N, C-alpha and C positions, 0 to 999 in steps of 0.2 A: 379574450384573455390569451396571453402567450402560453402555448401548451408546455413550455419548459420553464415556466415562471416558478419562483420560490414557493408560491402558495400551492402549487400542484405537486411538485416533486420534492421529496426530502433530500437534503444535502448529505451525501456520503463522504466522509472525511477520513476513512481508514479506521484502524483500531481505536476504539474510544478509551480503552484503559491502557495507559502508557506507563512504562517504567523508565524508559529512556529512548531517545531517537538515535539509532546507529547512523553515523554521518559519513558520507563519502565526498571528498573534494576532487574536482576534475580540473586538469590543466593540460592543454595540448593533447587531448584525446586519451589521457591516462589518469588513473587514480593517483593522488599524491598525498603525502603527509607533510604537515608543517610543524617544525620544531625549532629549537634554538640554533640548529645547524642550517636552517633554511628550508627550502622546499625539496623533498625527495620523492622519487617515483616509487609507487607500490607495484611490484611485478604482476600481481593478479589482474586478470582482465576485469575492467570495471563492471561489466554486466554480470559476470560470474560472482564478483564480490558483492554486488547488490543482492543477488539471489541468496547468497550465504548469510548476509547480515539481515535479510528480511525474515529469517527464522525468528528473530528477536523482536519484530514489529516493524511499523512503518519507517521507511528509510528517508533520510534527508539527503538530497543531492545538491551540492553547492558548486556551481560553475564559476571557478575563480577567474578564468579568462574573461567571461562576460562581466563579472563584477568589477574587474579592473579596466574594462573597455579595451581589451586586447583580443578581440575575436570572441568566439563562443564555441560551446560543445553541444549545441542544441539538438543535433541529430542523435548524438549519443544519449543525451538526457531523455529524448523522446523514446528511444529504444528501451532504456531502463524503465520508464514509466509504463511501457507495454508489458513488462515482466513482473513488476512488483508494485505495491502501494508506496508511492513516493511523494514527498514534499519537495518542491523545487525552489532553489534560491540562486541568486546571482544573475544580474542583468535583466531582471523582470521589470522593465521600465516603460513598456508600451502596452496598450490594451491588446494589440494583435499578438504580441509575444506571450502575454499572460493567457490569452484565449487558446493559442496553439498548445501550450503546455497542459492546460486543463482538458482539452479535447484529446490529447495524447494519453491521458490517464492520470495526471497529477491530481492528488487529493487536496492539496493546499499549495499556496505560493507564499514565499517570504519576500517582502519588499523592504526597501530602505525608507527612512523617515522623510526623505526629500522626494519621494515618488510623486509622479504626476497625479493630482487628485482624481483625474478621470478614471484611473485604474480602480481606485477605491469606490468610486461611484458606479462602476460598471458591473462589479461582482458582489455577491452576497458576502457578508462579513465572515461567515463560517469558512470561507475559502482563503482568507487572507490573514497572514501574520506579519507584523511590523517588527523589523530588527533594528536595534541600536547597539553600536559597537564602540567601546572606548579603548580597546586594546591597541598597543603599538604594533607596527609592522614587524614581522610578516603575518602575525596572528590576526590582527584586526582587518576588517573589510571596509575600505574607504566608502563604498556605496552605502554602508550602514551608519555612517557617522552623522551626528547632528551638526547643524550649522553652528559656527562659533557663537559662544555666549548664549546658547539656547538651553533652557532648563529642561531636564529630562521629563519630569512629571508634567510640566505645562505642555510640552510638545506632545506627549503621549495622549493627553486629554483630547487633542484634535482628532486622534484616530479611534477614540473609544467606541464610536458607533460604526466604525468602518472595518474593524478587524476583530479577530477572536482571541488574540493573545499577543504578548510582547516577547521577542527573543532578545536577550540582553547579554552582551559580552563586555567584560571589564577587566582591568588590570589587577585590582586587588579589592576583595570584599569578603563577606562571610555569609553564613546562612541567615543570620539575623537581618543583615542588609537586604537580602532577597525577600524575606518576609515583609519587611518594611516597604520595599518597593511594590510588592504585590498588593499590599493594602492601599498604598497611595494612588496607584494607577487604576485600580479597580478592574484589572484584567489578569488572566493567568500569565505568569511570567515563566519563561523557559530559559534556563541557563545555557549560554554559549561558551562558557569557560568553567573554571573551578572543578574540572573533572580529571585530575591527574592521577587519581587513585580510586579504587573501588569504594573506599571509605567515604570519599567525597560524594560519589553518586548515591550511596546508601543514606548519607546524612541529608542530602537534598530530597531524596524520596520520602524519608520520614517526615519531612516538613511539607510534603505535598507539592514539591517543585520538580518538574521534569527537566531534562537536560539534553543537549546535543552531545553525543558521545562518539568521538573519533577513535577508532581502534586501528592503530598502526603497528608496524613491525617492532617498534621500540617501546610499545606500551607495556606497562606493568599490570594492566588489567586483563584478567582472564574473563572474557565476556560471558561464557556459559556459567562459570562460578558465580559471577555477579548476578546473573538472572536467577539462578537457583537460590541465592542468598536472600533475594527479595521476595521469594515465595514463602507462604506460611505452611510448613510441614508439621509444626508442633501440634497444632490443633487436631490433626488427623493421625496422631501417633506415628509420625514419620512418613505418612502416605498422603497423596492428594488425588482426588478423582481426576481422570484425564479422558477427555472426550475427543473422538476422532470425527472429523467432518469433512465432506468433500467440497470441491470448489463451488458447488451449487447449494451449499449449506445444509445438505442432508446429513443427519447424524448417522455414523457408521458403526461405532462401537464405544464402549465405556470400559476402562480398566483403571488400575491404580499405579502411581509412580512414586518411588522414593527419590531422594535428591540425586542419587547416582544415575537413576534411569532418565531423569530430565536432562542432566548434564550430557549423558551419552547420546540422547536424542538430538540435542541442539548441536553438539560437536560433529556428529556423523551425518545429520540430516535424515536419519532413518528412525522411524517410530520404535521406541523401546519402552518396556514397562517392567514392573516388579512382578515376578512370578512366585506366588506363595508356594506352589507345589515344587518348584525347582530351588526356591530359596536364593534366587539370583535375578539379575537383570537380564531380560530376554528381548530380542528384536521381534516386534510384531510382524508376522508375515501373512500373506493371503493363503487360501487353501492350496494354491499351487506352489507355495514356498517362496513367493516373491516378497522382498521387503517393501515397506510403504514409505515413500518420501514425504517429508514435511515441507510445506511451503512457508508457514508462519505459525508461531505460537501466540496465543492470546490468553492472558490471565483475567479472572474475574476481578471485580473491584476490591474484594477483600483478600485477594491473592491466595484463596483456598482451593480454587479449581482451575484447571488448565485445559485449554482447547487447542488441539492441533488441527489446522486446516491442511489437508493432505492431497497429494495427487493420486487419485484412484479411479480406474476405469472398469475394474472387474470386481468380483466377489471379495468380501473381506471376512465375512462370518465363516466359522469352521464348518457350518452346514452346507456351504456353497451358495448361500443367498448373498445378495449384494451388500446388505448390512445386517447387523445383529438385531435390527428392529424391523426387518421386512425387506421386501424387494425394492428396487430402485424406483424412485418417484419419477413420473413422466414430466418433462419440462422441455423448453425449446432447446436446451443443451442436449437432452436425450435425442431429440430429432436430429440435431447436428451430428451427434456421434453415429447414429444409424446411417446417415447419408455418407459420412466419411468411410464407414465400413463397406458400404456398397461400392464406393469408388475404388477402394483398395482391392476388392475381390474380382472386379471386372466380369461379373456375371451378365452375359448377354440376355438372359431371361428376366433380369431385373429392370423394372420400369425406370427406377431412379438411375440406374447405370445408363440406360438408353438416353435419358434426358441430359445427363452429365456430358455426354459425348458432343452434343451440338450446342454451341454458344447461341446460335440463332434461335434454336428451339427453346432454350431457356428464356431468352429475351421476349420471344413471341408469347410464351405462356404467362410471363409476368404482366405484359401489357393487356392480354386477354382477361386474366383473372382480376386485374385492377379495375378494368372497365366493368366486369360483371359485379364486383363488389360495389362500385359506385352506383350501379343500377338496382342494387338489392333493396327490397322493400320490407319484407317480413323479418321477424326476429331470427327464424331458422336460416333464412337466406344469408343474413349478415354473418352468422356464425360459420356456416358452411363455406361461404366464399372467402371469408377472412382466413380460414384454415387452408384453403387452396392456395391463396396468395402467399401466405407465410411459408408454405412448403416450397414453392418455387423460388421465393426470395432466399431461403436457406440453401437450396441447391445452387443458386447463383453465387452465394458467399463461399461455399465449399469449393465450387469449381474455380473460383478466383483466389483460393487460399486466404480468405479473410475470415477471422473467427468471430463468432457471435459476441464474445467478450469485448472485442474491439469496438463493435457497434454500441454496446452498453457504455463503454468508456466515453465514446463520442457524445452520447446522450447525457451522461453524468457531467461532462464538461460544459454542456449547455445549460444544465439545471440551475435555475436561480439567476441567470444572466439578465441584466436589466436592459430594457430598450433605450436607445439613445434618441 
């Protein structure tokens, strides 16, 4: 059996509960906005923009150059995928290109209706969205257009077992039209248009329809206001439980947020909460007085609870412990952090520091430990020698400035891939 087959590894596709997908369009290495005036450049660096928008959930990255057959921005797309959970669209026309994006960290891919069937056959349906676009230029994407005289519902039926949803862009329609399309195609439908106001997004959301949401300089949508409006504060008398979680999914703390606290957190990127004792919104800090940065916010399915995944490497609890629920859980990431700290201190008495100095020493240790593991016979030998090998593998990663999360993204990119 293929060790990375779909039956062995679950498919991770980013946040499961979606309000909307913040969308970034790329052209000539820059983020752009498309409106009636044409295509205009957004001054913000695309990677920084992706980090900011990731606070609101999985980001869609559309490579307009690749979609139009005018080059591509694949290096930039890969860099963004290394920073945030992203769905990649535009120019995904070959198995190799799709494979590179998934292995770079993309959680899903969006392909056009005329895509080579080999791509659909090669990857699990959970990783694929098919896009159909009826909008005129410059809004519409030619790569997403159906062949002339092709019926949308009939065409979509072909992809039913090969994708997990339909992205649909159109010139004019309404919520009822979307509901009807959703029922006819038998797939979740994501709107690629109709989001010129917060009211549009809220109406789609009430109908259970997600959308691609482009936030540009001329937009009249306040994205943090929109997000808070979609949360259910009423059932909690104006407050919602808010969970802090680190990158390794260890729960750090629980507090309560009102609407202003959530908006403040999303706008600033710093965790804020409602302080009953102060009667005001307060920035959550570590015992050393450092603010805690938010990577992404995830709402539960009923929109009554909010989870912030945060960047935290030190204690969060006021007692000085790593979390309000106990000390830091040991994981491979913990080992990575320890090795990184040893590298930074330069302690000649540290065995790890001594190993880090010599590339040849690390290589020799990996080869030796791998051979010892291959020769292991007993249960205890397998455990002990696997631990030895993992330690030196991690030292090698740290020495070469490669993160463990990058390795996991590579494995996730292979998960479910079908043999040819």
